C-alpha positions in Angstrom: 93.2 -77.5 22.2 90.0 -75.8 24.2 90.5 -72.5 26.0 90.6 -74.4 29.4 93.4 -75.7 28.8 95.7 -73.2 27.6 95.2 -71.6 30.9 94.5 -68.0 31.3 96.9 -66.8 28.3 94.6 -66.5 25.3 91.2 -67.6 26.9 87.7 -66.7 28.3 88.8 -65.4 31.6 91.5 -63.3 29.8 89.3 -61.6 27.7 86.7 -61.4 29.9 88.8 -59.4 32.6 90.7 -57.5 29.6 86.9 -56.0 29.7 87.2 -55.4 33.3 90.9 -54.1 32.8 90.9 -51.8 29.7 88.7 -49.1 31.3 92.2 -48.3 33.6 92.5 -46.1 29.6 90.3 -43.8 31.2 92.6 -42.7 33.3 94.6 -41.6 30.3 92.6 -41.2 27.5 91.0 -38.1 27.1 89.3 -35.8 23.9 88.2 -32.0 24.6 85.2 -31.0 23.8 84.6 -26.8 24.3 87.6 -26.5 26.1 87.2 -29.0 28.5 88.9 -32.5 28.9 86.3 -35.3 28.9 88.2 -38.8 29.8 86.9 -41.3 26.7 89.2 -44.8 27.4 86.8 -45.9 30.1 84.2 -46.7 27.9 85.9 -46.7 24.2 88.6 -49.6 25.8 86.0 -52.3 27.0 83.7 -51.4 24.1 86.7 -52.6 21.5 87.3 -54.8 23.9 84.0 -56.6 23.5 82.9 -56.3 20.4 86.3 -58.5 19.0 85.6 -61.4 22.0 82.0 -61.3 22.5 81.3 -64.0 20.3 84.0 -66.3 21.9 82.1 -66.9 25.5 79.2 -66.3 26.7 81.6 -64.6 29.9 83.6 -62.2 27.7 80.3 -61.2 26.6 78.6 -61.1 30.1 81.9 -58.7 31.3 82.1 -56.5 28.8 78.4 -55.5 28.9 78.9 -54.7 32.8 82.0 -53.3 32.3 80.4 -50.7 29.6 77.3 -50.0 32.3 79.7 -49.6 34.6 82.0 -46.9 32.9 78.5 -45.8 31.2 77.1 -45.0 34.6 80.4 -43.6 36.6 81.0 -41.8 33.9 77.0 -40.1 33.6 77.6 -39.7 37.5 80.6 -37.6 37.4 79.5 -35.7 34.6 76.1 -34.8 36.7 78.4 -34.0 39.6 80.4 -32.0 37.7 77.1 -29.8 36.7 74.9 -29.6 39.9 77.8 -29.0 43.2 79.4 -26.4 43.3 83.6 -25.3 43.8 85.7 -27.9 46.1 82.7 -30.2 46.6 82.3 -31.1 42.3 86.3 -31.9 42.7 85.8 -33.7 45.8 83.6 -35.8 44.9 84.1 -36.5 41.0 87.9 -37.6 43.0 86.3 -39.6 45.0 83.9 -41.2 42.2 86.9 -41.7 40.5 89.5 -43.4 42.7 85.9 -45.3 43.9 85.7 -47.1 39.9 90.0 -47.0 39.7 88.9 -49.8 42.8 86.0 -51.3 40.9 87.8 -51.8 38.1 90.8 -53.6 40.0 88.8 -55.6 41.6 86.5 -57.6 39.0 89.6 -57.6 36.7 91.0 -60.0 39.6 88.1 -61.6 40.5 87.4 -62.4 36.2 90.4 -63.0 35.4 90.4 -66.1 38.7 87.2 -67.7 35.9 84.7 -66.0 38.1 81.3 -63.6 37.5 82.0 -60.3 39.4 78.7 -57.9 39.5 79.5 -54.3 40.4 79.0 -53.1 43.7 76.1 -50.6 43.1 73.0 -50.4 40.5 74.5 -49.7 36.7 72.6 -48.3 33.8 71.4 -51.0 31.5 72.5 -49.9 28.2 73.5 -53.8 27.4 71.3 -56.0 29.1 73.0 -58.4 31.1 70.6 -60.7 33.4 69.9 -63.8 30.9 73.6 -64.3 30.6 74.1 -64.0 34.2 71.2 -66.5 35.0 73.0 -68.5 32.6 76.5 -68.4 34.1 75.3 -68.8 37.6 73.4 -72.1 36.8 76.4 -73.2 35.5 78.5 -72.2 38.1 75.9 -73.9 40.7 76.7 -76.5 38.6 79.9 -76.9 39.9 81.3 -75.8 36.0 83.2 -73.4 35.0 81.1 -69.7 34.5 83.3 -69.9 30.4 
């Protein structure tokens, strides 16, 4: 029985959406660094899912890469804003980015759970290359095939 016949459970769509949804652990998984608490779950959790399941499907591989690139970009932006902006402004900007991140995580997770390709709405730091996988899956989708 292939993953397509199993429904959502244990199929590529589930693992692809988990690559995105696992980033929500950034809200609860923090580590202390020099007297500050830094969130780390938004990177470590998607990294774990991606490393374990990336070879099962190009769709899961792409979703993991895109999730990681986005989470690393948002984390870098928040840290940069904290160091560059003064007082209350850093608080507003930081929380605005966090809320934007939560919105994007949920949107990406829901879209990929339906088997759809999802591209985050801002450019990301391309630590994990996605262009070849994106093209491959886009061609499959345009031919009416499921990307996974």
